[in-house]
C-alpha positions as CSV (number, residue, x, y, z in Angstrom):
1,M,73.5,134.1,218.7
2,P,70.5,132.1,216.6
3,N,69.6,132.8,213.7
4,T,66.0,133.4,213.4
5,N,65.5,133.3,210.3
6,P,63.7,130.5,208.9
7,K,64.9,130.1,205.3
8,Y,68.6,130.6,206.4
9,D,67.8,127.4,208.5
10,H,66.5,125.8,206.0
11,E,68.9,126.7,203.3
12,D,71.9,126.6,205.0
13,R,73.0,123.8,207.4
14,L,74.9,123.5,210.1
15,L,77.3,120.3,209.7
16,D,77.7,118.2,212.3
17,H,82.0,117.6,211.9
18,E,84.0,121.0,213.6
19,Y,87.8,121.6,213.5
20,D,90.3,124.2,216.0
21,G,86.2,125.1,216.8
22,I,85.4,126.0,213.3
23,Q,81.8,124.5,211.7
24,E,80.7,124.6,208.4
25,Y,77.5,125.4,206.5
26,D,76.0,123.3,204.0
27,N,75.0,125.8,201.3
28,P,73.2,123.6,198.1
29,M,74.1,125.0,195.5
30,P,70.7,126.7,193.7
31,R,68.7,124.5,191.9
32,W,68.6,126.4,188.6
33,W,72.8,125.9,188.4
34,V,72.5,121.9,189.3
35,W,70.1,121.4,186.1
36,I,72.6,123.8,184.2
37,F,75.4,121.4,185.0
38,W,73.2,117.8,184.4
39,A,72.9,119.4,181.2
40,T,76.0,120.1,180.2
41,I,76.9,116.3,180.7
42,A,74.1,115.4,179.1
43,F,75.4,117.3,175.9
44,A,78.8,116.0,176.5
45,I,77.8,112.7,176.2
46,L,76.0,113.2,172.5
47,Y,78.5,115.0,171.9
48,F,80.8,112.2,172.0
49,F,79.1,109.9,170.2
50,D,77.8,112.2,167.0
51,V,74.6,111.2,167.9
52,G,72.5,112.3,165.0
53,G,69.0,114.8,165.2
54,I,71.5,116.7,167.4
55,G,70.7,120.2,165.9
56,V,71.3,120.8,162.1
57,G,72.1,117.9,160.5
58,R,73.1,114.5,161.3
59,G,76.1,115.2,163.6
60,R,79.5,117.2,163.3
61,I,81.1,114.1,161.3
62,A,78.5,113.6,158.3
63,T,77.9,117.7,158.0
64,Y,82.3,117.7,157.3
65,D,81.5,114.5,154.6
66,A,78.7,116.7,153.6
67,E,80.7,119.5,153.0
68,M,83.5,117.8,151.5
69,A,81.7,116.1,148.8
70,A,80.4,119.4,147.7
71,F,83.8,120.3,147.4
72,R,85.2,117.9,144.9
73,A,81.9,117.9,142.9
74,A,82.9,122.0,142.1
75,H,85.9,120.9,142.0
76,P,86.6,118.0,140.2
77,E,89.7,118.3,138.7
78,G,92.4,118.6,141.4
79,P,96.1,120.7,141.4
80,A,97.5,117.0,140.8
81,A,95.4,116.5,137.4
82,L,96.8,119.9,135.8
83,S,98.6,119.2,133.4
84,A,101.6,121.3,131.9
85,E,99.6,123.4,129.7
86,R,96.9,124.4,132.3
87,L,99.9,125.0,134.6
88,A,101.6,127.8,131.5
89,A,98.0,129.1,131.3
90,L,97.6,129.5,135.3
91,A,101.1,131.2,135.6
92,K,100.2,134.1,132.7
93,D,97.0,134.8,134.9
94,P,98.3,138.0,137.3
95,A,95.4,136.8,139.9
96,T,97.0,133.2,139.6
97,I,100.2,134.9,140.6
98,A,99.3,137.4,143.2
99,L,97.9,134.4,145.0
100,G,100.8,131.9,144.5
101,R,103.0,135.2,145.8
102,T,100.7,135.0,149.4
103,T,100.9,131.8,149.5
104,F,105.1,131.5,149.2
105,A,105.3,134.0,151.1
106,T,103.6,132.3,153.7
107,N,105.0,129.4,153.6
108,C,108.0,128.8,151.4
109,A,109.7,131.8,151.8
110,A,111.5,130.4,155.1
111,C,113.5,128.5,153.6
112,H,113.5,129.7,150.0
113,A,114.0,133.3,150.2
114,P,110.9,135.4,150.0
115,D,112.8,136.0,146.5
116,G,113.1,131.9,146.1
117,G,117.3,132.7,146.1
118,G,117.2,129.9,148.3
119,I,118.2,129.6,152.4
120,I,117.8,126.4,154.1
121,G,116.4,125.3,150.9
122,P,117.6,125.4,146.8
123,N,117.6,128.8,144.6
124,L,114.6,128.4,142.5
125,T,116.2,131.3,140.1
126,D,118.5,129.2,138.2
127,A,118.6,126.6,135.6
128,Y,120.0,123.9,138.6
129,W,117.1,122.1,140.0
130,L,117.2,118.8,142.8
131,H,113.8,117.7,141.5
132,G,113.1,118.6,138.2
133,G,112.6,122.2,136.9
134,T,109.1,121.5,134.4
135,L,105.7,121.9,135.4
136,P,105.0,118.9,136.0
137,E,108.1,118.2,138.3
138,I,107.4,121.2,140.1
139,Q,103.9,120.2,140.4
140,K,105.4,116.7,141.6
141,T,108.4,118.3,144.5
142,V,105.6,120.8,146.3
143,T,102.1,118.5,146.1
144,E,104.4,115.7,147.5
145,G,106.8,117.2,148.9
146,V,111.0,116.0,149.7
147,L,110.3,114.6,153.4
148,A,114.1,113.2,153.5
149,K,114.9,117.3,152.7
150,G,112.1,118.2,155.8
151,M,109.7,119.6,152.5
152,P,106.3,119.1,153.6
153,A,104.0,118.1,151.2
154,W,102.1,121.0,150.4
155,G,99.4,119.0,148.5
156,K,97.8,118.1,152.3
157,L,98.4,121.3,153.5
158,L,97.1,123.5,151.2
159,K,94.0,124.6,149.3
160,P,93.4,123.3,145.8
161,D,93.5,126.9,144.5
162,Q,96.2,127.4,146.5
163,L,98.9,124.6,145.4
164,S,97.9,125.9,141.6
165,A,98.9,129.1,142.7
166,V,102.0,128.7,144.3
167,I,103.3,126.1,141.7
168,A,102.6,128.7,139.0
169,Y,104.3,131.2,140.8
170,V,107.6,129.1,141.1
171,S,107.8,129.1,138.1
172,T,107.9,133.1,137.3
173,L,110.7,132.8,139.4
174,H,113.1,130.8,137.1
175,G,115.6,133.3,135.6
176,T,115.1,136.3,138.2
177,T,117.8,137.9,139.7
178,P,117.6,137.1,144.0
179,A,119.6,139.4,146.2
180,H,121.2,137.6,147.9
181,P,121.9,133.5,145.4
182,K,122.3,130.0,147.0
183,A,124.2,128.6,144.9
184,P,123.5,125.5,141.9
185,Q,122.5,122.2,143.8
186,G,121.2,119.5,141.6
187,D,121.4,119.2,137.7
188,L,121.3,121.5,134.7
189,A,118.0,122.0,133.8
190,P,117.7,123.2,130.0
191,N,113.9,122.0,130.1
192,A,113.2,124.1,133.4
193,A,109.8,125.6,133.2
194,P,110.1,129.1,130.9
195,V,109.5,132.2,132.6
196,A,106.1,133.8,132.3
197,S,105.2,137.2,131.3
198,T,104.1,138.2,134.6
199,S,106.8,139.2,136.6
200,P,107.4,138.2,140.7
């Protein structure tokens, strides 16, 4: 039965080909949809090449660089520059130890146990250390990692305040009594980081 609606005949045109007696109409997409489609392609090209002036700022890379520069200006003293005295002071700060405990539980407990007694990683509570037990040595180990032993360089993964806090927290584990301590590993370090007054 022929369609008497001229708008329908104009927008839905019957295509010439036929398959098993079946014919199909050419149904073009609405104009507004087509314009949005082309706009998304144009935006993707501009976004890919990081064209300046798009939106706020000078592009996502420039915005990132500006934010990193502002952070460095606000935090001129990175964790690697902290002195033994500064780390010892942080080890006595309850807020720092609380942050260090949380960071340790999230990132370190899987290898060192929640109480520092050691699982895959060494026991952090005794006086035996594989890479030195002084605060600067702990800082170096945590910051640079021990890739040969599977320990990542946390200096590249943690925020500066988290890094300094977890270093300080590790120093408070020395001398504590874990539930299931791992056997001593490494060398006896009589000059290991002293037990801080704030208990873990």
